[in-house]
N, C-alpha and C positions, 0 to 999 in steps of 0.2 A: 738913444736910449738914454735914462734919468739915474743919474749916479745916485747911488744909497746912501743917505746921510741921516741923521737924527733930525726929526722934524716933517719927514714926509709923510705924505698922506698916500692910500692906496690909490686915489683919485689920480695923484702924479704921475702914476706908471699905464695908464689906459688912455688909449685912443680917445680923441676928444668926443668921437659919437658915442662911445659906452660910458663915459660919465655921467651921464643922466640915468641910464637903465640900470647901472650898480649902485646909484644913490637912491633910484626909487625901489629896487631890491633889498638894500641895506633897511632903509624905513620901514620896509612891510616885515623884516627880522627885528628890529626895535618894536614893533607892535606885537612881537610874540611868535610870527611866523619862521619856519625852517626852509629855506628855499634852496632846490638844485635844478642847475641846468647846464645843456652842453652848449658849447663856442668853437666855432670854427675860424680860425685863426687865419687861414687863408683869405678868407672874406675879409679879415681886418688888417692883417700885418703881411700878407701874402706867403704866410709859412704854412706848408702843408701838414699842419698838425691839428688836433683836436683836444679840448681841455673841459674837464666836468667842472663846474663852479659850485660848491657848497657854501651856504651863507647859513651860519649860526648863531643864536643869541647867547652872549655869556652874561649869566645871571648871578646877582648876589645872593646872601644867603636867605632875602626874605623873596627871592623868587623873580625878581624884576629884572628886566634886561638893563644892563649899563654898557654892553659893547657887543659887537659884531665881528665873528672870527669869519674870515673869508679864506676857502681851501680850494687850490687849484691841481686837479689831479689830470697828468697826461693820458688821456683814453685812445689816442692814436693807434696803437697796434690793433684793439678791439673793434675802433670805429672802422679801420680799413678792413677788416674782416666782415664787418656788417654791411658796408658798401659794395664789398666782392660778392658777397652773397645776395644781398638785393638786386644787384646789375645781372646776376646768375639767375635769379628766380624771374625777372623780366625777361631776358632772354629765352629761358624756358617756355614762359607763359607765351611768348609771341611765336615761338617753334609752335607749342601745342596748337595755338590758333590756327596760325599757317596750314598743319597739317590737318586740323580737323575741316578746314574750308577744302583742303584739296581730295579729302576722303569724302566730303559730301557732294563735291563736283563729280567724282567718281562715281559713286553710287549713282548719282543723275544719271552721268553718261550710261552706266551698265544697265540700268534701267531701261532707258532709250533705246540702247542697242537689243537687249533682249526681246523689247517690244517689236523694232524693225525687222532682226530677224526673224523671229516668230511668222510674223505677217508675210515677209517677202519668201519665205520658204514653202510658205502653204500654196502658193499660187503654182509652182511646178510640180507640187505634189497632186495637186486637184487635176491638172493635165495627164499626169502618170496613171492616176486612179481611174479617169475618164477613158482613157485610149485601152487602158487595162480592160475596162469594162466591155467597151466596143468590141474587141477581139474575143472576149468569151462568148457574148451575144452572139455575133455575127458571123465570126470565122472559127468557132471554136470546132466544125463541123471540118473544116480543112486543114487542121492541124493535127499532130499525131499526138501522142502522148506526152512527149518531151515538151512538145510545143506549150499544150495547155498547162504542164507543169509548171514552164518557165512564166507564162501570164500568171497564173496562181501566186509564184513567188513574188513575183512584181508588186502584184495588187496589196499581198498580204505586208510586204515591206513598207511600201506606200502608206498603207494604213497605220502601220508601227511608227514610222517617222512622223507623221502626223499626230497621232496621241504623244509622241514625246516633245512635241513643238509645242502644243496645247498645254501639257505639261510645266515646260520652260516658262513659257507667257503665264501661266496661272500663280508660277513660284514669282515671277517677276511682279507680279501686281500683289502678292502677299507682303513682299518685302518693302512696299510702301505703306502698309497699315500696321499700327500697333498688334502685337500681340495680345490673345484674348484668353486670360485663365479662367476657365468654365469646367463644370463636370462633365464628364463626356461618359455615356453609357457606350462602352466599346463595342459589344457583342453586335448592339444594334448599328452602330456605324459601319462594321465591317460587312453586315449582311447586304446594307446598303449600296456599299463599295462592290462587292462582290456580283449584285445584280447589274449595276453599271457596267462593269467591265464585261459580264456575260452578253448585255445588252450591245454592246460597241461591238464585240467579236461577231455576233451574229452566228451563223451556222458553222463558222470555223472555231467556235467553243467548244471545246472537248473535255476540257479538264474536269476531274471529279475535286472538289475542294471539301474537304471534313473540318469542320471548324468547331472547336469545345467553347463551352462558356468561358469569356474573358473578363477580368478584374476591369472594374469602372477606373478612369484616371481624372487627373485635372490638367487642363492644356488647352492650347488653340485647338477649335474644332476643326476649323478650315485646314490646318497645316497637318493634323493628326491625320486629316481624311486625303491628304494628299501624300502622306508617307504611306498609308494603305493601297492606294490606287497604285502608285510605285511598285511596291513589294508584290502585289498581288498581280498586275498585267504583266511586269517582268516575269514573275514567276511563271 
């Protein structure tokens, strides 16, 4: 600490490492600049405080700079809020990055799971369908009405399950592609879907579908098609 007395310069109160910095700033002010900067006293004196240094020129009546005013303002409260906010933002950004990475990994795992399940479930369904078809073709005359009905139910539900699994697989594939916003002629799209559902059902398709003209739409054609497949096949 320096005792305040007449004749002292501001440089007498500065840390030796700061003398040249302040002197250089003062010289710039003498050349006509006004300077403002922040000082972290913790780095200089071990004090957990911050000050804003304002250096302004003192001018005579002719406008010439004849001196320098150095003002120190304690900005510790606002600086602490600023640092706390910055730290919080950094923590939030880190959390967001971590959650984003976790979500991306979860999406990849879900896609892999959907693809694996879809394929693994198709194998036993094909076996069920195959044996149901054998029973229908080779043993239907040895079964009574209830027996043949049971076989029909097995075959029908196996086919339906296969359709649902294919829909799941198709939806999983769509999730890996960006949505496409295009003009869709909805009436034509639904006609195509109806024919596909009818062809897939074969002789078991007995529904009567009455379709009125539909308004066109803007959307992803593949995903809209899947919506109609699900709606019509489920109905």
